N, C-alpha and C positions, 0 to 999 in steps of 0.2 A: 530613452534609455527605460533597458533592462531593468527587470526589478533587484537582478544580484548586481549590475553595477557597480552599487553603491559599496559592496560586499570587496568587491576586488580593490576599491578604493582605501577600502579600513585597513588592510595589511595585516589581515590577522593569520594567524597562526592557519596554516593549512591542513593543518590536523584534526582542526577544531570539530566536534563532533554538530554535524547536524541533521533534526528529524523531520524527515519528509512525513503528511499525514493527509487524510480524506478522510472525510465520510458521508455518510447519508443515513436513510430510514423509513421508514413506512410503517401505517397506522395497520396491526394486527387484529384477528379477533383470534385470542389462542384458548380459550376454552375448548376448543375441535377436536385436539389432539394431534393436529394436521402438524408438519414440521414449519410452522409457520415462519422460524427464527430462518430454515432455509432458504426459504421461498425468498425472504427478503434480502438475504445475500446476493440471489442469484439479479432480486430486482435489481437493487442498487448499484449491479455491476460495479461493485468495488471490488472483486474479486478480479475481476476483469482489467480492472484501473491497474491494481496492487503486479497484477502477470503483465502487462503492458510496461510496468518501468522496470523488475526485475528482470527480465527478459529482455532489456534493451544490451546491446554492446557496448553502450557507454559506462553501464554498470556491471559488466560480468563479473561474477564472482561474489554475488553480495551475499549477505548470511541468507537468508528465505530460500534465495535459489541451491544455495549449497546444504541446507538441511532438507529443501524438500527431496533434493540427491541421495543427501543421508539417508533419510526415512524409506527411499524406493521409491517413493508416490511418482516417480520419472522414470520408474524402468522399463515399462511397457511402449514407450515412445517410439514411437518407427520414425527412426534419424531421417531427411532427405524428404519427410512430409509438407514440410512447411507449413507447418498448425503449432508448433510448438507454444507462440501465445496461448492460443485457445489451450491447448493442454493443459498448459500449465494452470490457467486460470480455472478449467474445471477441477483441478485438481487443491486448488487453491479451497475452492467451495463446498469439496466434496470431506477436505479433512479441516474447516477451520477450528470443530470443536477438538479438534486431536491434537493438533500441534500448534494450535494460537496464532495463526498469520493473522487471523481479524478478530477484532472485539466484538462480537456480539452480546447485545445486551438488552430485555425489556421492561418497561416500564408499564407495570399491570393499573387500568384505569380503573377498572371496577371485575368481576366475575366473567365479562364476556372480550371487553376490549382494550388493546394497548397499544403499547410503540414499543417498535423493534428499530435498535440506530447499532450499526455496523460501521466499524471505521478499521483502519488500517495504516499503519507506520510502520517505515523503513529510517533505519538509522545509517548515515554512511560520511562520509571526512568533506571538509570544504573543498579540496581539493577534487574530489569527485564530481562536487555539482558544479563545482568553475569549468572544469571541463568539459564536466558531460552538457553541461548549457551552451557553452562555444562552440560545442560540435553540432549539435538539436537543440533548437532554440524553444520548442514548441513539446519537451519532454516532461516536465515540470509542469503542465497546464495541469490546472485543479486540484493541484497539491498545496497545503499550506507549507512554508518554510522556517521553520526554526534553527538558528544556528547560536553556540553556545561561546560566546565572549567572556571576557576579563569582565565585565561589568555587569552579566548575570545573560539571560537568554532574551537575544533577535528575534524575534517575531517578522519576516521579510514582507513585506505586502508588494 
């Protein structure tokens, strides 16, 4: 039984809000003046994970892909090159600080070292989640899923 089969049986409103989230991080040296946060964004692969999700045909026209289009971040993409996912991942990684597609924060342990955490979220509806899961069972692998219910937020394991 998939982790979403229980949701199907709960008969929740299909317009219920679902928050997909993922995170990762790395120890960093923050005193160097280098772009340790940008490097962590790349190293964690969170931008790539988010790009894979938002470029899926199962989640077409989601809020993040629309904002990337509206802000002109995708204007230089050459249609037909079949590299759309990697292009979107690069756009997210390059503009995370400007548009907030990723949440990046660093805890400074001392004057040299720290830990940078990178996280991403995408809001969709329960109908979108269940339909996409039915069509692509592995689309949400690695993503935490929280669904709003009349009884509160349900974290789906």
